[in-house]
N, C-alpha and C positions, 0 to 999 in steps of 0.2 A: 545780498550786499548790505553794507551799513547805510541805512536810510536816514537816521536821525540820531543826534547826540545831544543830550541835555546835561548840563553841569551846574551845580549849585554849591557855592561856598567852598571851592577847592583852591587853595593858595591865593592867587590874585584874581581868580575868576569868581565873580559874585553871582552872576546869573547869565547863562549862555545857552542858546538853543541853535543848533546848526542842522540844516537839512542837506543831505548829500545826495548826489546823483551818480549814475553809472559813468563809466569812462575814466578819464584822468582828471583828478582834482589836485591842485597844488595849494599849499599854504605858505605864504611868504610874510615877511615882516622884519623889522630891524632886530638886531641882536638884543636879547633880554625882553622882547615883547611878550613872550609867554608861549612860544611854540612847544617847548618841552613840557610845559604844564598841561597843554592840551593833550599831548601824547600820554603823559602820566595819568591823566584822567581817564582816557580811553583804556589804558592798561588796567586801571583799577576796576573798570566794568568788565574786564576780560578775566579777572581772577588774580591779578598781580597782588603782591603783598601790600596790605594796608599799613598806614602809618598815621598817627595822630597829627604829625606835622603837616599833613596834606590839607587839614581843615583850615579854612580861612580864619585869620586872627579875629577873635571876638565872636565867632559863630560856634554854636553847640555841636553842629555836625555838618558834614558835607555829603553830597549825593551826586552820583553819576548814573545816567540811564542811557543805554545804547539799544537802539531798535534796528532789527535786521529783517529785511524782506528776502525770504528764501523760497526756492521752489519746493513743491510738496515732497519731492523725492530726495531732498538733501539729507545726507547722513546725520546731521545734527538733530533733525526732527525724530528720527528713529531712536537716537540716543536719549532724547528727552522722554519719549514714550517708554523706553526701557526703565527709566527712573521715575515713572508715574507722574510726569509733568505734562500738562496739556500743551499740545503743539499747534493748536489751531491759530491761524492768522500769523501776525508778526511774532518773531522771537524777541523778547524783551529781557535784557539783562540789567538789573538795577542793584547798585552797591551803595550802602550807607556807611559812612565812616564818622565816628564820633570823636570829639576832642579828647576824650579820656582813653582812646585807643581801641575801643570796641568796634566791631564791624558787623553788618548784617547784609545778607545776600538774598535776592529774590530773582527767580527766573519765571517769566510769565506770571508775575504777582504771586508765586508760590515760594515760601521759604525754602532755601537750599543751602548747601555748604559751599565754602570757597573752593574746595577741591572740585566739586561738580561744575561750578562756574568756570574754573580754569580749563577743565576738559572741553566744555562746550565752546569756550572762547577760542581754544586752539583750532577748532574745526571751522571757526568763522573768520578769524583775522590773523594775519601774520604781520608782525612789526619787525622791520629790518633796518639796521643802521650800520655805521662803519665798524662799530665794536660789538655789534649784536651777534651772538653765537648760536642763537636758538635753532636756526635753520641748518647749521652745518656741523655743530659739535657732536651730535648724536649720530654715530655711524649707522645705527638701525634706521634712522631717517634717510640716510643715503640710499640704503637698499630699497626703502619704500618709494623714494623718488625715482629710482631706476625702474622699478616695477611699474610705476604709474606711467613713465615715459614710454615703456614698451607695451603697455596694455596687457600686462601679464597677470592681471587679477585672477582670471580663471585658473591659470596654472598654479598660482600661489594658493588658492583655495583648495585645489586638488591635493597639493602637498600637505596642507594643514589637515585635511580630512584623512589622508593616508597616515599622517603622524598620529592623529587621535586613535585611529583603528589599531595601528601597530603598538602604541603605548598601552592601549587597553588589553591587547593580547599578551603583552609582556607582564602586565600587572596580574592578569588571570593566571598566567603560568607561574609567577612568583607565589601567588596565594596557594595554588594547588601544590607546588613543590614544598612549601612550608608545611602544609597540612600532611602531606605524605611523610615528610621527614619527622614531624611530630608523632604521627601514628606509628612510624617504624620504631621510634625510641620507646614507645609505650606498648609495643606489640605483645610482649610476654604478659604484661599486666592485663592487657585487654583480653587476651585469650583465656587467661585464668579466671578473670572476672566474668566473662561471658559464660564459661563453663559452669562456674559456681552459681550464677544467677539462673542459668537455664535449668540446672538441676533443682534449684530451689523453686523455680517457676512461680514467682509471686503474681498475685492477681489483684486488680484494683478493688479496693474495699475489703480485702481479706482481713486486714488488721482489725478493723472495726467488728466484723462478724465473729472473729475468733475471740476477741476481748469480751464481747457480749456473751458468747457461749461459755467461756471460762468463768465469768462472774456468775452466770446463772447456775452452773454446776456447783460452784463453791458455796453459793447460798443454799442450794438444795442439800449439800452435804451437812451443813450445820443444822438445818431444820430437821433432817431425817433422824438425827440422834434423839431429839426431844419426842418426835412422833413414836419412835421405837420404845421409848420409856412408857409412853401412854399405852402402847399395845401390850407391853409386859404387865402393866397394872391391870388392864382389862381382860387380857387373854392368857396370862402366865399362870404359874402355879399358885401365886398368891391372889389370884383373881377372886373377887367377892361374889361373882355371879353364881357359882355352884351352891355356895352356902345360902345365898338369898333365895335361890330357886327351891332348895330343900326346905328352908324355913316357910316359904310361901305354901308349899304342898302340905306341910304339917298343919299350918293354920287353917288352910281350906278344909282339912279333915275335921278339925275341931269346931268349925263354924256352926255346924248343925247342933252341937251340944250347948252352945251358948249363943243363941240367936240375938242379933243386934249388937253384939259386943266386938266382933272381929272384922266386920264387913269393911270398915274404912281402912283398917290396917292392910287387909288383903288387897284392896283397890290400890292403895299407895305403893305397896310392894310390887304389885303387878306393873304399875306405870313406871316404877323405877327400873324394873328389869327390862321393860320395853326400851326406855331411854338409854340404858347401858348397852343394850344390844345394838341400838342405832349408833351410839358413839363408837362401839367396836367396829361396825361396818365403815364408819367415816375414817377411823384411824387406818384401817386396812386400805381404803381407797387413797388416803393421803400418802401412805407408804408407797403404793404403786406409782403415784404421781411424782414422787421424789426419787424414784429409782434412777440412777445414772451409772454409766460405766466408768469406773475410776481410771481405766486404761485410756478411755477417750479424753478424760480430763488431762491426763499426762501427755497425751499426744497433742492436744490443743495448746497446752503450755509450751511444749517443746517447739511447735511450729511458730507460735507467737514470738518466742524468744529468738528463734533463728532469723525471722524476718527483721526484727528490731536490731539484731546484731549486724546484719547485712546493711541496713539503712545507716547505722552509725559508721560502719566501715567506709561507706561510699559518700557519707555526708549528704544524704538526701532523705526525704520523707519515705515511709514504707510504701505509700501508694505510688511513689515515683520510681520504684525499683524496676518495674516492667519497662517503663519508657527508657530508663538508663540502660537496661540490657539491650533494648532495640538500638539505641544510639551507638553503644559500643559495638554491637554486631555490624551496624552500618559502617562504623569506622574501620572495622576489620575488612569489610567488603571493599571500602575505598582503598585500604592498604593493598588488598589482593589485586584490585583492578587499577591501583594507582600508577604503576609503571606504564601500563598501556595508555592510560589517560594522559600521563605526563608526556609520553612520546608524541601523542596527538597534539597536545598544546605546544610542544616545542616545534613541531613541524608547522603549526599554524602561525606561531610567532615569527619563524623564519620566512614564511610566505608573506606575511604582512610587512616584514622589514624589507623584503625584496620589492614589494609593491611600492613602498615609500621610496626606496632607492631609485626606482625607475622614474617615479614622478619627480623626485628631486633632480635627477639627471636631466630630464626634459626641461625643467625650470631653469637649471643652471645653464644649459645651452642657450635658452632664450635670453637669459641675462647677459651672457657673453656677447651675443649679437647686438643686444640693446646697448650694452656698455660702449661698444664701438660707435654706434649711431649717436648716442648722447654726447660722447666726447667730441665727435665731429660737429654736432649742432652747436655746442658751446664754443668750440674753437672758431667756428664761423663768425661768432659775435665779437671775438676778442680784438681783432685788428682795429675796428672802429673805436674801441674803448682804450686804445693806446696800450694794448697788451699783446701786440702782434708777435713779440718774441717769446711769449709765454705759452705753456702747454697745459691743457686741462686733461687729467687722466682719471679714468674710473678704474681704480685698483681693486681687483677682485681675486680673493683667495677662496678656493673650493677644496674642501676636505671631505671626501665621501664618508669617512668614519665619524666625522663631527656632525652628527645628525641633530638638527634643530627643527622647531615647529615650522619655521619659514624657509627651510631648505638647508643646504650644505654650504652656502656662500656667505662670505663676509665681504661687504662692499664698503669702500671708503673713497671719498673724493680727494685726489692728490693734485698738486700743481707743481709746475716748474716755471719759475718767474723769468728766468734768463737761461739761454743756452750755456751748457757747461756747469750749471749749478745742480745740486742734488734735488731730485724731486722728493716730495714728502706730503704729509697730510696738510690739507688746505689751511686748517686753523693754525698750524705751526709755521708755515712757509710764507703765506701772503701777509702783507702789511694791511693796515686798516683800510686805506684807499683801494688797494688791490682786491681785498676781500669783498668790498661792496660791489666792485665792478664784476668780479667773478660771480658773485651772487646774482647780480642783475642778468648777466649772460645766461646763467643757469635757469633763472626764472623765465626768461624769454624763450629759451629752448623748450622748457616744459610747458609753456603757455598756460592753459587752464587745467593741465594734468598734474595731479599730486600737489595742488595748491589750495589754500583757503580761498573763499570767494572774494575776500578783500585783502589786498596787500598794502601795507603802509611802509614807505621808505623814508627814513629820517636822515636827511642831509647826506645821502650817499654820493652827492656830487661835490662834497667838500674837498678842497685842494686841487680841483681840476677846473679847467676853463676851456673856452674856445671850442675846438672841434670835439674834444672828449665830452664836454658838457652837452654839446649838441647831440652827440651819439647817444648819450644817456637819455636825453629827452626823447629822441626817436624811439628808443627801445621801450621806454616807459609808455609812450603813446601806443606803440604796437601791442604791448602787453595789455593795455587798457581796452583794446577791442574785444578781449576775451573775458576779462574779469575787472572788477573795480580796483582802481589804483589811487592811493592818496600819497602825495609826496611833499614833505617839508623840504624846501629848497632855497638856496641862495643864488642859483644859477638862472639868469634870465633866459638862456636857451631852453631850459627845462620848463620854466613858467610859461613861456610863449606857446608851448604845445598843449597846454591844458584845455580841457573842455569847460572846467569851472575853476575860477581863481578866487581864493579866500585871502583876505588881509588880516593879519593878527597884529593888534596895536594896543598900547596902554592908554589909559585916559584917567583924568582926575588930578587932584592936587597933591601936596606933600603928605597929608595925613589920610588920604583915601585914594588909593591907586587900584584900578581894576583892569583886567585884560578882556578885550572884546574881539570878536571875529565877524567880519562882514564880507558878503559876496560882492565882488566888484563888477561894475558895468564896463563897457568897452573903454570909455575915456579914463576911468579910474585905473583900469588894468594897464593901459598904456603908460600912465604916469608912474605906476609902481614898477613896471619893467624898466622904465627910464631911470628910476632911482637905483635899481639894482645894477644898471649899466654904469651910471655916473658916480654913485656914492652920495655923499651928503648934499652936494649942490647939483640940482637937476638942470642940465643945459638944454638948449634947443636941439643941439646935435644929438643928445641922448634921447630926446623925445622922438626925433626923426628916426634914429636907429631902432627904437622900440617899435615904432609904427611899422617900419620895414620888416622887423623880425616877426611881428604878429601877422602881417600880410603874407609873408612867405610861408609861414606855417599853416595859415588858413588855406592857401592855395595848394600846399602839399597834402593837406588832409582831404581836400576835394578830389 
């Protein structure tokens, strides 16, 4: 419930702190005292649209803080946790509005958005007036109220789960069908490509190894020509080795004839022959090392060129050709098995849809039974509200083929205000005063089901008096036994039934006027109700009538 409201510098309110209690609280005061300002301030803290004109003249900013005492299991706490906001203790909504039009929002002292504040506010407070449409304009809300009245939450959740499963099956079917259709369009290309790549049989890393082998053989080919030239010089017909060997032998024979003359020459020639012989051996070894098969070079080049051509054709890297072949092969396998899998998915989608249809049918039956009970409960409240000739109708259209997440039903509250007139949507048929009384009857019928923990009624008793005002007061008091009810009222019959009575009044002079709110004791309360009965001049008769009204309501409450 709303436990505290703090307002600073909003229109005529300079500084105001109000503590609220459970039950029925009424706010009264003369016209223009500031009752609407109080509700505008509360609405601001609930996420209503901000406006620079709300800031008190001369102030830089205004601020409203609303504090709520909620049970641990209240849905608003779960909503806060989902949005990473601490929900320990009281829930505190604070709104700051600056004179230049900017606004700041805090929930439990954490910065938040206006949209988030509005969502939280809707779960905490409902404000209803003669011309307020929020509770009745949205037909989706009508369906939610009907479900809440009938306790159909479990059935609704079953339908939502069946909807999610069915939609998931339909989406999987659509994805697979698209895949099969795409594969079918490319089947010829896929088969030709798989055949080509399978024949080519590319291996990971093959491009690198082939390129290295090709480069090595090409380098060997160029080097081998020079080595062959060296071999021709050393071992060919023009080789100097035979001549040098012959010369060495002749000199060796002559060495004895000329001692000391040829020894160094013979030694040098001998060393030269040994070196040339060693060079000849090295050349032959180098030739053997550079030997390669030209056919192998041709094969390597052809293989390398074939791999790179396939990679360009399919716009992938050479090393990715094997994976591409496998993917295409899998796509072909999907195509081959696609029809069978498609049939399975179609059967599953049908099965899931039938499960949804059954859950929706069960929910729809429950809604129809609940619709009759809700209409009867609301109708039972209407005679005392001087709507005895009116009818409240829960209009429900069910279309099995119109599947929605919340079922197959469209629910809308209709009314017929007088016999013989055409029934129609409540927002179009009921007048302002009738609308507020229909709303009150609906809220009483719903009690604490499908309602925020705090209800605010803004002058829903306008234009009625006597027995009707008393009937409104009775129903507000009855409603307040289940949830917190705040009512801005001009009807003494309503004010007399309150658990707590607040007086809204202006104070100050011509240049400084402020609005204040005070909790009234028994004497002050009797005087205020007397004023509401008598008008500007409070008479003794009015005081006696106020005392009697308070005494009778106190006895009825006991």
